[in-house]
N, C-alpha and C positions, 0 to 999 in steps of 0.2 A: 849776680843776684839782683842787680839793679834793673836788668832788662826785663825780668819777669813781671814786676808790678806795672811797668809801662805797657807791656803786651796785654795784661789783664785790663788796664784802663782803656786801652785802644780798642778792644773788641766791642764793648758796648757802643762806643761812638760809631764804629763801622756798621754795627747792626742798626743803629738809629738812622744812619744815612741810607742804608738799604730799605728800611721801612718807609722813610720819606719818599724815596725814589719810587717804591712800589705804590704808595698812595697817589703820587702825581700821575703815574701811568694809569691807575684805575680811574682817576678823575678825568684824564684825557680821553680814555675809552668811553666813559659815560657821556662826555661832551660830544664826541664824534657820533655816538649813538643818538643823542638828542637832535643833533643837526640833521641826521637822516630821518628821524621820526617826526619832527615838527611839520615838514611839508605834507606828510601823509595825514597827520592829525588835522591839519588845516583843511585838507581836501575833504575829509570825512565831515568836519564841522560845517564847511560851506555847503555840502550836499544836503544838510538838514535845514538850510535856510531857504527862504523864499527868494525868487529871482531879484526882487527889489533890494532886499537886505544883502544878498550876495554881491551885488554890483556897487554897493556904497564904498566910498574911498575917503578915509580909511575904513576897513571892514568893521562891522559891529559885532563884537563877541557876545553881547547880551541879547541879540535879536531872537525873536520867538522861533522855536524849532518846528519844522513841518516835514512831512514825507512827500510833498508835492513833486520834488525832483525825481524821486523813485517811481512815483505813479506815472510821470511822463516817460521815464525810461522803459517801463513795462507796457507802454502803449496806451495809457489811459486817455491821452489827448490826441495822439496821432494815429492810433490804431495799428501801428507797426510793432510786431512782436520781436523781442531781442533773442528769442530762443533759437531760431535757425542760425543766426551768426555765431551764437555761443556754441552750438553743436558743431558747426563747421570748424571753429577754432579748436574745440576739444578733439575732434577727429584728426585734424591735421597735426596737432601737437603730440597726441598720444601715439599715433601710428608712426610718425616720423621719428619719435624718440625710440620706439621699439626697433625700428630699422637701423637707427644709428648704433644702438647697443649691439645688435646682431652683427653689424659690420665692423664696429670698432674693436670689439673684444678679440676676434681672431687676428686683426691687423696689429693690435698692440701686443698680442702674444708673440707674433712673429718678430716684432721689433724689440722685444725686451727679453723674454725668457728663451726664445729660440731665434736669436738675432740673425737677420739676413745680411748679405754683403752690402756695405755702404748704407747702413741703416740711418746714419745721420743725414745723408742726402735725401733719403726717403722722407724723414721727418721734416726736413726743410721744404721739400716739395709740398707736403701737406700744408705747412704753414703759409707757404707763398700763395696758395689759393685764397687765403683770407686777406691778402694785401690788395686785391682788386676791389675797388668800390662797387657796391651792389648796383648803383645806377649805371655803371659802365656796361654791365651785362644785361641791362633791362631791355634794350631794344632788340638784341639778338634773341633773347628768351621770348619776347613778345611775338616776334616773327615766326619762331619755331612753333610756339603754341598756337598761333593763328593757322599755320599750314597743316598742323596735325589735328586741329579741331579740339584742342585742350583748353581753350580760353573759358573762363568761368567754370572751371572744373576743380574740385577740391583735391583730386589726386595729383594734379599738377603741383599744388602747394606742398603736398606730402613729399614728392620727389625733390622739390627745391629745398625744403627745410632739411631733408635728410642730407643732401649735398652740402648745404650751408653749415650744418653743425658737425658733420663727420670729422673734419680736420681737428677741431678742438677736442672732440671726444677721443680721437686716437692719441693725441698728446696727453690728455689727462689719464686715460687708461694705461698708457705705456708707463707713466710714472708710478701708478698704483701697482701694476703687475710686476714691476721691477723689484718691489719689496717682498714678493713671495719667495720663500726659501726654495732653492733649487732641489734640495734633498726631498721635499714633498713630491715633486714631479718625478724625480728619479725613482722614488719608492712606488709611485703609481705605475710607471713604465715597467718596473720589475714585476708588478702584479698583473701585467698584461693589459692595462687600460689603454684604449685607443685615444686619438686626439679629441674626439667629441666627448668621450667620457671624462677626460682630463679637464676639458673646459667647463663642463656642466657640473661635475661632482667634486672637483678639486679646486679649480681656479675661481669659479663663480662664488662659492660660499666664503672663501678667504677674502676675495676682493669685493664683497658685498657693500661695504661703505663707499668704496670708489665707484661702484656701479650706481649707487644711490646719488652720489654727488654729480656724476656725469649725466645721469638721467634727468635730474632736477634742472641742471643748467641748460641742457638741450630743450627741455620742456619750456623753460622760461623764455629762451630765445625764440622758439617757435610761436609761443602764445603772444609775445609782444611784437612780432614782425608786422610791419605795416606797408612797406614800399611795394613788395611783390603782390601782396593781397589787394592793395589799392589799385594797381595797374592791371593785373592779370585776372581779376575776378569782377563779377558784376552782381546781379541779383541773386543768383543761385548759390554761389560759393563764397559770398562775402563773409568775412570773419568779424570777430568782436571788435578789434581795433578800427576796422573800416566802419562798422556800425557806430562806433563812438564818435568818429569825425563827422558823422551826419548831423550831430546836434549843434555843430558850430555853424552859425549863419551870420549873414551880414545885416540882418534886420532883427530887432528885438533883443531880449536878454536871454542868455543861454548858460550862464556860468554854473548855476545850481544843477541843471540837468546834466551838464558835462561832468561835474564832480560826482554826482550820483552814479552815472554810468561808469566812470573810471573806478569808483569804489567797488561797485559790484563786479566789474570785469577783473579787478585785481584779486578778488577773493580766492579763485582757484589756485593761483600761484602762491598766495599767502598760506592757504590750507596745506598745499603740497609741501611747502617749505617747513611749516610747523610739524607736519607728520613725520618728515624725514630729517628733522634738525639734528638728532643725535648721530645718525649715519652721515649726514652732510659734514658736520664738524670733524668727525672721526676720519671720513674719507679725505677731506682736504688736508688734514694734518698728516695722514699717511702718505699722501703724494708729495708733500712739501718737505718732510723731515727724513733725512737719510739715517 
């Protein structure tokens, strides 16, 4: 009988320890979130300052706000419009993301639900393509593009972004599709569904969170890519990151214009992430938890 009161007294203490641990984890999560958010907030605030106030050291938080940096970004001073580079980035990112999904889903299906022989070797081969630095392949790609007349062509970036994001997409989709119950696919096969019908009507709706997460990551990687776009494009196919680097000069002040351009160019990614945030969290959790 003496052990029961001790257990009763021990439970509240254990519950308090768990509550404190939970509180510490929540505070740590908020701290990490603030660490990532502060540079973004600083960039937005700097974009609303004049060039003189943005260049002060230490920066002045109470400086007057102005939209001069955004007017410069939209070509009020230079006469150069940002819309063609933004349209090029949107075209390359959206089309390459659609191609990545169209290729990654059948490949992940073959590696997870209907596994091929030595599927681990296949996955390692996909991953090994990401181990090569992009700069190591830059010269061969430039020579191939030069001889095929694809320099300064947006469709060259579409092909490169598709090849660049496809390995990661296959790895992600394979983990998502591995969670689909095999009984659903067997039932579809009994009903006479072909492979295309199974992928579009059975696999795709169930794996929609994983598709959203994979699409968003592929879109972000394509939208933010700079090296290939900087070297392989020029006036016609220049993307938004390339246009952004044009504000950095060796003469004069440019910090407010760069922050304004970076803020506006970041909006499509932020809006896409906000629109798909529930599917993104659900998809990443689905692929990570068995």
